[in-house]
C-alpha positions, 0 to 999 in steps of 0.5 A: 639222527641215525642217517649217514652224512657221508658224501658219495665217492666217485672214482674215475667216473664210477661211484664206490661204496664208502661204507662206514664200518663198525657200530656206535649209535645213539642207542648205545650199540657199539662195536669194532671200528672198521674204518670206511671204504675210501681208505681202500684207495691208495693215495699214491694213485690219486691224480686230483680231487674235486668236491661237488655240492648242491645242484651240480652234484644232484644233476650228475648223481641224483639223490645219492649226492645229497651230502655232496660228491668227492670226484677222485681222478687217478693217474692214467700214465704220461710220457716219462724220460727213461723207464717211467718207474717210481719207487716210494717208501715212508715211515710214519709215527702216531700218537694221541694228539689231544688228551682230556684234561684230567685232574691229578690231585684226588684219589679214588672215592667220592666226596673226599672219602676213600673207597677202593671199589669206587669208579670215581676220583673225587676221594681224599687228596693224594698226598702219599698217605697210607690207604688199603687198596683193592687187594687189601695192601697198605699202599701210599695214595698217589696218582698215575698217568695211565694214558701214556702208560697204556697206549703206544706210539703207532708206526706205519711203514709204506712201500710202493712202486709204480710205472707210468708211460705213454707209448705211441698214444697209449697211456699205461699206469700200474702200481703196487703198494703195501702198508703195515700199520701198528696201532697205538693200542697194544696188539692192534695192527693192520696191513694192506696191499693195493694193486692197480692197472690202467690203460688208455688208448685211441682206436683210430688214427684220427683219435676220435674213438678212445677207450679207458680201462682200469682195474683195482685190487685191494687186500686188507687184513686187520688184527684187534681193531679198537672197540668203540662206544660205551662198551666194557671192552673199549680200552679208551673208555676204560683207561680214561675213566680209571680211578686216578690212583689206580696204576694200570701198569699193575694189570699188565700180567692180566691172568692168575694161576687159574686163567682168570682175569685180574681186575680190580673192579668187582661191580655187577657190570665191570669193565674189563682189563684193557691188557686182557682185552688185547690178548684174550678178546681178539678180533680179525677181519680180511677184506678183498675188494675189486674196483674196475671200470671201462669207458668208451668215448667218441669225439666227432668234433673237438667241442662235442663228445659222447661217452659210455661207461660201466663200472663195478665195485665188489668186495667180501669181508670175513670176520671172526671174534674169539673171546677166551674164557676167564673174563668178568663178562658174559659168556664166562666160558668164552665164545667164538663168532665168525661171519662173511658179507659180500657187497657188489654194485654195478653202475652204467652211464651215458654222458654227452658233453658240449663245450662251445661259446654261445651255446644255448643263447650264450649261456656258455659252459658245459652241456651235461645230459646223462643217464645212469642205470 
C-alpha cells in the first residue's frame, strides 16, 4: 500500500533517480508537490523512448526493474546541411481540465437550515432570501463559482536552441533550453534551465573503437508549489469544500489592520484563507542536478561488440518555508524552516552483444550477458 509503482528510468544506458517528491500517503501525511525526477529531462533532447517489462526488464536491470523500465535515448548529433542550428520557442496555457460536479441549489448549513459557521452546503435553497452571514451582515442567499474565481489560467514559456552536426565521423550535440511556468494557483511559478553536451567519435580508422560521452546540467527554481493532501493549507481542498454560498473573492484582501488573517471559519481546526496561503505561507526550492555518462565500445566484427559504461546522477535540493504571523493555525507567531538534501548514484556496466542468425541453436535474436556494479 505504501510502496512505489514508478518504473526505472534509464537515459542513454544509465539509470536515473525518478524520485517522486512531496508527501500524500494513506496515513494522512501531506506536503508540497515536488514533482518527479523525469521532469528534469528536456523533451527537446529526446530521440526515442522504449518500454521494457517483465523478463526482458529484469534480465537487464534486476529487481529495480520490477515495475518496468522506460528507456530514453537522447539525440547524439547527425549530419545536417548548413550550420545545424535549430531554434524553438513555444507558449502553452493550462487550466483545470475536469471539475467535480457541484450542486448550486442550496446554501450554507445542513438539513435545510442555514448556519453561517457550517462547512456543509445543504442548508436552505438559495433563492435570494435574506440571511445573516459570518460578519453578521444581512445579505441575500446565493451560490458562487469559487473554482473559476480563485484559480487562474496557467502559462508556460519555452525557448531553446540546439546544435547538432557530424564532422568527419564525430557526432556533436549541444542544447540549452529555458522554461518559465506560472501555475493555475495564484503566486505559484517555476523556471528551469537545461544544458546538454554530447559527443560521439571513433578512436581508430577501422571504426572498431567508439567512445560516447555526455553531460547534462539542470537548474530548477520553484516558488509556492501547491500543497497536497488533506491539509488546511491545500487551496484545492479548501476551494472545493467551501460552502457554496460563500464568495471566495471577498477574502482576497486577506489580512486586517492588525495583520490577522481574515477568514470565516472559527472552528478549532479551521482551514486557511487560500489567498493568505499564497502570500504568507510561502515555500521555495532550488535543485541543481548533474547527469553524466561515458561509454567505450569495441566491435571486432560487425555482429559482436562489447561495451563498458559508467554513469552518474548527482543532485542537491535546498528548500525553505516561511509562515508569517497572523494565521489561524499553529504556530501563531509564524515559523521559518530551511533544509537541504543531496543524492548521488554511480552505475557501471559491462555489456556483450551478439547479433547473428542461427546463434545458440537457431534461437536468433540478441545475446545480452551483462554485469552491473
